[in-house]
Every structure is written in structure tokens, then in C-alpha cells.
C-alpha positions in Angstrom: 0.0 0.0 0.0 2.8 2.4 0.9 4.7 1.6 -2.4 1.4 2.3 -4.3 1.1 5.7 -2.6 4.7 6.5 -3.4 4.2 5.5 -7.1 1.0 7.6 -7.3 2.9 10.6 -5.8 5.8 10.2 -8.3 3.4 9.9 -11.3 1.6 13.1 -10.1 4.9 15.0 -9.7 6.0 14.0 -13.2 2.6 15.2 -14.6 2.9 18.6 -12.8 6.6 18.9 -13.8 5.7 18.4 -17.5 2.9 20.9 -17.3 5.1 23.4 -15.5 7.8 22.9 -18.2 5.2 23.4 -21.0 3.9 26.6 -19.3 7.5 28.0 -18.8 8.3 27.3 -22.5 5.1 29.1 -23.6 5.9 32.0 -21.2 9.4 32.3 -22.6 8.6 32.0 -26.3 5.6 34.4 -26.7 7.8 37.3 -25.7 9.9 37.0 -28.8 7.2 37.6 -31.4 5.6 40.1 -29.0 8.8 42.2 -28.9 9.3 41.8 -32.6 5.8 43.3 -33.2 5.7 46.1 -30.6 9.5 47.0 -30.5 11.7 47.8 -27.5 9.5 50.6 -26.1 6.3 48.5 -26.4 8.1 45.6 -24.7 9.3 47.9 -21.9 5.7 49.1 -21.3 4.5 45.5 -20.9 7.5 44.3 -18.9 7.3 47.1 -16.4 4.0 45.8 -15.0 4.6 42.1 -15.8 6.1 41.3 -12.4 2.9 42.2 -10.7 1.1 39.6 -12.8 4.0 37.1 -12.3 3.8 37.4 -8.5 0.0 37.0 -8.5 0.0 34.0 -10.8 2.8 32.4 -8.8 0.7 32.8 -5.7 -2.3 31.3 -7.5 -0.7 28.4 -9.4 2.4 27.3 -7.6 3.1 29.0 -4.3 0.0 28.8 -2.1 -1.3 25.6 -3.8 1.9 23.7 -2.6 1.2 24.7 1.0 -2.5 24.2 0.7 -1.9 20.6 -0.6 0.2 19.9 2.5 -2.6 21.1 4.8 -5.2 19.2 2.8 -3.1 16.0 2.9 -2.9 16.1 6.7 -6.7 15.9 7.2 -8.2 12.6 8.2 -11.3 12.6 6.0 -13.0 14.2 3.0 -15.3 16.4 5.1 -12.4 17.9 7.0 -10.5 18.5 3.8 -13.4 20.4 2.2 -14.2 22.4 5.4 -10.5 23.5 5.5 -10.6 24.3 1.8 -13.6 26.6 2.4 -11.8 28.4 5.3 -8.6 28.8 3.2 -10.8 30.2 0.4 -12.1 32.9 2.7 -8.6 33.9 3.9 -7.2 34.1 0.3 -10.3 35.9 -0.9 -9.7 38.6 1.7 -6.1 38.8 0.6 -7.0 38.9 -3.1 -9.6 41.7 -2.6 -7.1 43.7 -0.6 -4.5 43.5 -3.3 -7.1 44.3 -6.0 -8.3 47.3 -4.1 -4.8 48.6 -3.5 -3.9 48.3 -7.2 -7.2 50.0 -8.2 -6.9 52.9 -5.7 -3.2 53.7 -6.0 -2.1 52.9 -9.6 -0.9 56.4 -10.3 1.3 56.4 -7.2 2.8 53.0 -8.1 3.3 54.1 -11.7 5.1 57.3 -10.5 7.4 55.1 -8.3 8.2 53.0 -11.4 9.3 56.2 -13.2 6.5 56.4 -15.8 3.2 57.8 -14.8 1.4 56.5 -17.9 1.7 52.9 -16.6 -1.2 53.3 -14.3 -3.7 51.9 -16.9 -1.7 48.7 -17.0 -1.6 48.5 -13.2 -5.4 48.9 -13.0 -5.8 46.3 -15.8 -3.7 43.6 -14.2 -5.4 44.1 -10.8 -8.5 42.1 -11.8 -6.5 38.9 -12.0 -6.1 38.9 -8.2 -9.8 38.4 -7.7 -9.3 34.9 -9.3 -6.4 34.0 -7.0 -8.4 32.1 -4.4 -10.5 30.5 -7.1 -7.3 29.0 -8.6 -5.2 28.3 -5.5 -7.7 26.4 -3.4 -8.9 23.8 -6.0 -5.3 23.4 -7.2 -4.1 22.8 -3.7 -6.9 20.4 -3.0 -6.2 18.3 -6.1 -2.5 18.2 -5.3 -3.3 17.2 -1.7 -5.4 14.3 -2.9 -2.8 13.3 -5.6 -5.1 14.1 -8.6 -2.6 16.1 -10.7 -4.6 16.2 -14.0 -6.8 19.3 -13.3 -3.9 21.4 -11.9 -1.7 20.5 -14.9 -4.4 21.4 -17.4 -5.2 24.6 -15.6 -1.5 25.7 -15.7 -1.2 25.1 -19.5 -4.6 26.6 -20.2 -3.8 29.8 -18.3 -0.6 30.3 -20.2 -2.1 29.4 -23.6 -5.1 31.8 -23.3 -3.0 34.6 -21.9 -0.4 34.3 -24.6 -3.1 34.3 -27.3 -4.7 37.5 -25.9 -1.2 39.2 -25.8 -0.3 38.3 -29.4 -3.8 39.4 -30.6 -3.3 42.7 -28.8 0.1 43.2 -30.4 -1.4 42.6 -33.8 -4.3 45.0 -33.1 -1.7 47.6 -32.0 -0.1 47.4 -35.5 -3.3 47.2 -37.4 -5.2 50.0 -35.6 -2.3 52.1 -34.5 -3.1 51.8 -30.8 -1.3 53.9 -28.2 1.5 51.8 -26.6 0.0 52.1 -23.1 -3.5 51.1 -24.4 -1.9 48.1 -26.1 -0.2 47.2 -22.8 -3.4 47.6 -20.7 -5.3 45.3 -23.1 -2.5 42.8 -23.2 -2.5 42.7 -19.4 -6.2 41.7 -19.5 -4.8 38.4 -20.9 -3.9 37.5 -17.3 -7.6 37.8 -16.3 -8.8 35.8 -19.3 -6.1 33.2 -18.6 -7.1 32.9 -14.9 -10.8 32.5 -16.0 -10.0 29.6 -18.3 -7.7 28.0 -15.7 -10.6 28.1 -13.2 -12.9 26.4 -15.8 -10.4 23.5 -15.9 -10.9 23.0 -12.2 -14.7 23.8 -12.1 -15.6 20.3 -11.1 -14.1 20.9 -7.7 -16.7 23.7 -7.1 -19.7 22.0 -8.6 -19.1 18.5 -7.3 -17.4 19.1 -4.0 -17.0 22.6 -2.7 -20.7 23.7 -2.8 -22.3 20.3 -2.4 -20.4 18.8 0.7 -22.3 19.0 4.0 -20.9 21.1 6.8 -18.4 19.5 9.2 -17.9 20.0 13.0 -14.2 20.5 12.1 -13.1 24.1 12.3 -9.6 25.6 12.1 -9.0 28.8 14.0 -8.8 31.6 11.5 -6.0 33.4 13.3 -3.9 30.2 13.3 -4.8 29.6 9.6 -3.9 33.2 8.6 -0.6 32.9 10.4 0.2 29.6 8.6 -0.8 30.9 5.2 1.3 34.1 5.5 4.4 32.6 7.1 5.2 29.1 5.8 2.9 29.5 2.8 4.3 32.9 1.9 7.8 31.5 2.0 6.9 29.0 -0.7 5.4 31.8 -2.7 8.5 33.9 -2.5 10.7 31.1 -3.6 8.5 30.2 -6.5 8.5 33.9 -7.6 12.2 34.7 -6.9 13.1 35.8 -10.5 9.8 37.8 -10.7 10.6 39.6 -7.5 14.0 40.6 -8.9 12.2 41.9 -12.0 9.9 43.8 -9.7 12.9 45.5 -8.2 14.0 46.4 -11.7 10.6 47.9 -12.5 11.0 50.3 -9.6 14.7 51.1 -10.0 16.0 50.7 -13.6 14.0 53.6 -15.1 14.8 55.8 -12.1 18.5 54.9 -12.3 18.7 55.6 -16.0 16.8 58.9 -15.6 18.9 60.1 -12.7 22.0 59.5 -14.8 20.7 62.1 -17.3 19.1 59.8 -19.9 15.9 61.0 -21.6 12.6 59.2 -21.0 12.3 57.8 -24.6 15.9 56.5 -24.6 15.5 55.0 -21.1 12.3 53.2 -22.2 14.2 51.8 -25.2 17.1 50.7 -23.1 14.8 49.0 -20.5 12.9 47.2 -23.3 16.1 45.9 -24.8 17.4 44.9 -21.4 14.2 42.9 -20.8 15.1 40.7 -23.9 17.1 38.6 -21.5 13.9 37.4 -19.6 12.8 34.8 -22.1 16.4 33.5 -22.5 16.7 33.0 -18.7 13.3 31.4 -18.5 14.1 29.0 -21.3 17.5 28.1 -19.7 15.8 27.5 -16.3 13.1 25.4 -17.9 15.7 23.2 -19.5 17.8 22.9 -16.5 15.1 22.2 -13.9 12.9 20.2 -16.2 15.3 17.2 -16.6 15.8 16.9 -12.9 12.2 17.6 -11.7 11.2 13.9 -12.3 13.8 12.8 -9.7 12.4 15.0 -6.9 9.6 12.6 -5.8 12.2 10.0 -5.1 13.5 12.2 -2.3 10.2 12.1 -0.4 10.0 8.3 -0.6 13.7 7.9 0.5 13.1 10.2 3.4 9.9 8.4 4.3 11.8 5.1 4.3 14.8 6.6 6.1 17.2 5.8 3.4 19.8 8.5 4.3 22.5 7.3 1.9 20.2 7.0 -1.0 18.7 10.4 -0.3 22.2 12.0 -0.3 23.1 10.3 -3.5 19.8 11.4 -5.2 20.3 15.0 -4.2 23.8 14.9 -5.6 22.6 13.6 -9.0 19.8 16.2 -9.2 22.2 19.0 -8.3 24.8 17.8 -10.8 22.4 17.4 -13.7 20.9 20.8 -13.0 24.3 22.5 -12.8 25.6 20.8 -16.0 22.5 21.8 -18.1 22.4 25.4 -16.6 26.1 26.1 -17.1 26.2 24.5 -20.6 23.1 26.6 -21.6 24.6 29.8 -20.2 28.0 29.4 -21.9 26.3 28.3 -25.1 24.0 31.4 -25.1 26.9 33.8 -24.4 29.0 32.2 -27.1 26.4 32.9 -29.8 25.0 36.0 -28.2 25.3 38.7 -30.9 23.9 36.3 -33.5 21.2 35.0 -31.1 20.1 38.5 -30.2 19.8 39.4 -33.9 18.0 36.2 -34.7 15.4 36.6 -32.0 14.9 40.4 -31.8 16.2 41.7 -35.1 19.4 43.5 -34.0 22.4 43.0 -31.7 21.5 45.9 -29.4 22.7 45.4 -25.7 24.2 42.0 -26.4 26.8 42.4 -23.6 24.1 43.4 -21.1 22.0 40.4 -22.1 25.0 38.1 -21.8 25.7 39.3 -18.3 22.1 38.8 -17.3 22.1 35.2 -18.7 24.7 34.2 -16.1 21.8 34.3 -13.6 20.5 31.0 -15.2 23.2 29.0 -13.3 22.5 30.7 -9.9 18.7 30.6 -10.1 18.7 27.0 -11.3 20.8 25.9 -8.3 18.7 28.0 -5.9 15.5 26.4 -7.3 16.9 22.9 -7.1 18.2 23.4 -3.5 14.9 24.8 -2.5 13.0 21.8 -3.9 15.3 19.5 -2.0 14.9 21.5 1.3 11.1 21.6 0.8 11.1 17.8 0.7 12.8 18.0 4.2 10.3 20.7 5.4 13.2 23.2 5.9 12.0 26.7 5.2 13.4 29.4 7.5 17.0 29.5 6.5 16.2 29.2 2.8 13.7 32.1 3.2 16.4 34.2 4.9 18.8 33.5 2.0 16.2 34.6 -0.5 15.4 37.8 1.3 19.1 38.7 1.6 19.4 38.3 -2.2 16.4 40.6 -2.9 17.9 43.1 -0.4 21.2 43.1 -2.2 19.4 43.7 -5.6 17.4 46.6 -4.1 20.5 48.2 -2.6 22.9 47.8 -5.5 20.7 48.3 -8.6 20.6 52.1 -8.9 24.2 52.5 -7.9 25.5 50.0 -10.4 23.4 51.5 -13.2 24.9 54.9 -12.3 28.4 53.4 -12.4 28.2 51.1 -15.5 25.0 52.0 -17.3 22.2 49.5 -18.0 24.6 46.5 -17.7 24.8 47.4 -14.0 21.2 46.1 -13.6 22.4 42.7 -15.0 25.4 42.7 -12.6 23.1 43.5 -9.7 20.8 40.5 -10.5 23.7 38.1 -10.8 25.2 39.4 -7.5 21.9 39.1 -5.7 21.5 35.5 -6.8 25.1 34.6 -6.0 24.6 35.9 -2.4 21.3 33.8 -2.0 23.0 30.7 -3.4 26.1 31.1 -1.1 23.8 31.4 1.9 21.7 28.4 1.0 24.8 26.3 0.5 26.2 27.5 3.8 23.0 26.7 5.7 22.1 23.4 4.0 22.1 20.2 6.2 24.9 17.7 5.8 22.4 15.1 4.4 22.1 17.2 1.2 24.7 16.4 -1.4 26.9 19.1 -3.0 28.3 19.7 -6.5 31.1 21.9 -5.2 33.2 19.3 -3.4 34.9 16.1 -4.2 36.0 14.2 -7.4 37.0 17.3 -9.4 33.5 17.5 -10.9 33.5 21.3 -11.2 37.0 21.3 -12.7 35.8 18.8 -15.4 32.6 20.7 -16.0 34.6 24.0 -16.3 37.0 22.4 -18.8 34.1 21.0 -20.9 32.3 24.4 -20.9 35.5 26.2 -21.8 36.1 23.9 -24.8 32.5 24.2 -26.0 32.4 28.0 -25.5 35.8 28.5 -27.2 35.0 26.4 -30.2 31.6 28.0 -30.7 33.0 31.5 -30.3 35.7 30.8 -32.8 33.0 29.7 -35.3 31.0 32.8 -34.6 34.0 35.0 -35.3 34.6 33.2 -38.5 31.0 33.7 -39.6 31.3 37.4 -38.8 33.9 37.8 -41.5 31.5 36.6 -44.2 28.2 37.8 -42.7 26.2 40.8 -43.8 24.5 41.0 -40.4 21.1 39.9 -41.7 18.6 37.8 -39.8 19.1 34.9 -42.2 22.9 35.0 -41.5 22.1 34.9 -37.8 19.9 31.8 -38.3 22.7 30.0 -40.1 25.3 31.1 -37.5 23.3 30.2 -34.4 22.2 26.8 -35.9 25.8 25.9 -36.6 26.9 27.1 -33.2 24.3 25.1 -31.4 25.1 21.9 -33.3 28.9 22.4 -32.7 28.4 23.3 -29.1 26.3 20.1 -28.4 28.8 17.9 -30.2 31.8 19.4 -28.4 30.2 19.4 -24.9 29.0 15.8 -25.2 32.4 14.4 -26.3 34.2 16.5 -23.7 31.9 15.1 -21.0 32.8 11.6 -22.2 36.5 12.3 -22.5 36.7 13.9 -19.0 34.5 11.2 -17.4 32.2 14.0 -16.2 29.3 11.7 -15.2 29.1 8.5 -13.3 26.9 5.7 -14.5 23.9 6.6 -12.3 24.1 10.2 -13.5 24.0 9.2 -17.2 21.0 6.9 -16.5 19.1 9.8 -14.8 18.8 11.7 -18.1 15.8 11.1 -20.4 16.7 8.0 -22.6 19.6 7.6 -20.2 20.1 3.9 -20.9 20.6 4.5 -24.6 22.9 7.5 -23.9 25.0 5.4 -21.5 25.3 2.6 -24.1 26.6 5.1 -26.6 29.1 6.4 -24.0 30.3 2.9 -23.4 30.9 2.4 -27.1 32.8 5.7 -27.4 35.0 4.8 -24.5 36.0 1.5 -26.1 
């Protein structure tokens, strides 16, 4: 019976991981055609307010639901679970209404703090999504707590798909009807509300078959205790799930102000911020790749802890961390190696390629932070991880404007990387001994560094060769980036084999790992 429950948990985690990966890829890719249609300034208008949406939807679809699922799973019967769900709904409804009212009543003040008073229409527009937050978080948490992962998975993909569709339609209407940039942004932000509505439809059976129909129970959680739980432990989970979005929120309030205070005009600052935000889809894609491959291993941690298999737990954490590190670092070095061409391919020119390259370094740090956080979550360790996260955000808030003043827009990229590095260093320092590490023993980091150096050097040499014959067109960029990606994958794979980077268990942990390991064995012979 216990093994059956563990298998069910693992299947559910894989389904949610796949849905999360699909949603992340959708969220990363729509920004590329969107930026191509509306330009840097239009992209800036949207991205300035995007973090508010990002935080709200993280609360609704990943942060609070994880904690709610824990509370639901602890209940002894179905009546208690539904009674608790009703109480949580009321708590989150009050919170959602408060945030909605705050954004509706003070949009001009928030826009002023962001450095652009015209953004207030977008802030009012995105506020409606917060009314849907309890309607999404509660059923999602309930389903996850009862190990039914299909409705939450469908809701996550539906939310992103509908939102992306609305955004692209708004961008097309902007071109066709010559909309004002801020009107386009406000309408695009309504995509978050439409997305939330369709996500709720995917989980509507919870309300019609359970929430409204179940009879009342004598069970009653004290609202004060419940509120404290939701906004301490639950909020910590939300903050971790939204870490990159929180750093983007700091950018929304500081980058424009930093650029303007250094003497740059509003229009030029808007253009610079829009080009700087090109890095966002690249980081999201790199994170999705790095965390997606290892996510399927995370359920094994819970089962090993439950069965008190300490040695197996430590080994599994080491494998997860190594796979995440390898993919994140390889993706980062690869992107930087083809950056001028990649920038041209995706966005039409090579503007701010150095700034984007610096920002892309954050893929490595945020991937490791996310992976360590998932591991620590499986051990119910929150406080030290939360402290590490808050320290990182504090560093970003304190250094952003100063670094922009010293180095220009690239200072914002440096500030983000510095903030994430501080958070990661603290998490590694605080982690328990039972959690494996990628930074000590068997020369792993040395081998990985050598493989990345070989890959990056060979790809960069190819890009420099292409530059001599390139006319700088988008087609040339397609040819160059395609050739660079193929060469990079080839060099990195053979370097990994030559340097004996992975052990057998680590090769087998990759998708199609058995076939890959057989190929590795043949190459070694």
C-alpha cells in the first residue's frame, strides 16, 4: 500500500513537472514575437508591469497551492478537507480583494514610483487577476493534496495558452489600428484575467461536485492560526516560486529611475529598459531546460526520506544538483557564445548583447537555488532558505541604482547576478549535511569547467569566422546560431565523455539515459 502511494505521488509529480515545463516554455517564447511586433518601447511598457502579474499567478498556481496541498493531505477525512478548503478560500479571498483594491486605488502612485506615470492603466488592468487567485489556488491545492494532478496540470497550461493568445492578438491590433503603446499594454495585461478564468474552468468540477455540495463539518480551524500559517510558511513557498519575478519587480521600480537620474531622456531610457528585458525569455528557457530534466527525480527524495534511506537520499540529491548544474552552465555558456547572433535572430538586432550576456549568467544561480529549494522543501526546511532569498532581494534593491549609475544598463544585470550569488552562497552554507553538493569532491566542477571552456571557445571561434562573411542579416544569424548550437552540443557531449564527467547513475538519470549510456560505453571502447 505504501509503495502504491509513493508511485502515485511520483506519477503526479511528473505530470505537474511536465505541465510546468510546458507553461514555462510558452511563457518564454511568446515574448519573442511580441517584442518583434511592438518593439523595445512596447516591450518595456509590458515588462514594467509584468512582475505584478507574475507574482499574483505564482501565488495562485504554484506558491500557495503547494502549501494548501500539505494542509489538505494532513486531514483525516474528506469532510475535514473540504471544510478546510472553504476556510482557506475565505482567507485568500480577503487577501486577493485587498491587493485588487490597493492596485485599483493607488495605480498612479505605483506608476510614479516606477518612473513612468502613464503605466497606471496597465496596473489597473492587471489588478483584476487577483480576484481569481483564491478560485485557482484552493482547488489546485486540494487536487494536489489528494494526488489528482490532471486538473492542476491542465489549468496551468490553459492559463498560459489563453494569456499568450490574448497578448499576441493585442500586439497585432496595435499594429493594425495604430493603438497607443499604453493602451496596447493595458489590453495585453487583461490576458492575465482571461487566462485565470479559463484556468478556473479546468478545475470547475471541484466547485460543482465538492466545494458547494459537501455538507458542513464540525471540524473548524481557528482563522487566526490559519492566517498565520498561510502568510508565514505558505508565503515563504510563494516567495521562492517567484524569486526571479521579485528581482524583476525591483528592476521595475529602480532601472528607469536609475537611468533617468544619470541624465538619460525618457524615450531613450524606455528603449534601453525594453532591450534589457530581452534577457527574460532566455533566462526562463534556460531555467526550464535545467530544472525540467531533474524535476522527475524529486519525488524519489520524499520516498527515500519516508523510508529513512539516508545514503540513497544524499546520492539522489547529488545527482539532481549535478544534472541541474551541468545543463544550466552549458546553456549559459552556449547562449553567451552565440549572443550577438542569437540577439539578432530573436529580436532583429544585436543591441545590448553584452548586457543580455551578463544577465544570462543568472541561469546558473537561479537553477541551483530552485533545485536546492525543492530539496529543502522535501525535508520541510523553510526558514534558512527564506532568509537566504530575502538577503538576495535586499542586495538587488541596494545595488541596482548605484551599479546602473556606475556602469549604465549593464549594472542592472550585474546586480541581478550578484543578488542570486549571495542567495545561493547562503543556501549552500545553511544546507544540512544530508544534502549532497556539487562543489566538493572528485573534481566535478573542474571537469565541467573544462568541458564548458572547450565548448564556448570552439563556438565563439566559429561565430567570429561567420562574422567575416556575414552581412549582419537575420538569415545569416539563423545559419550562425544553428551551426553554433550543433557544434556546441557535439563538443560538450564528447568533452563530457572524455573527461569522465558523469558516473553511470548520472548518465542513467537523463531522459533516454540507458541508450545514452550505451553510446558512452561504445565511445570509451
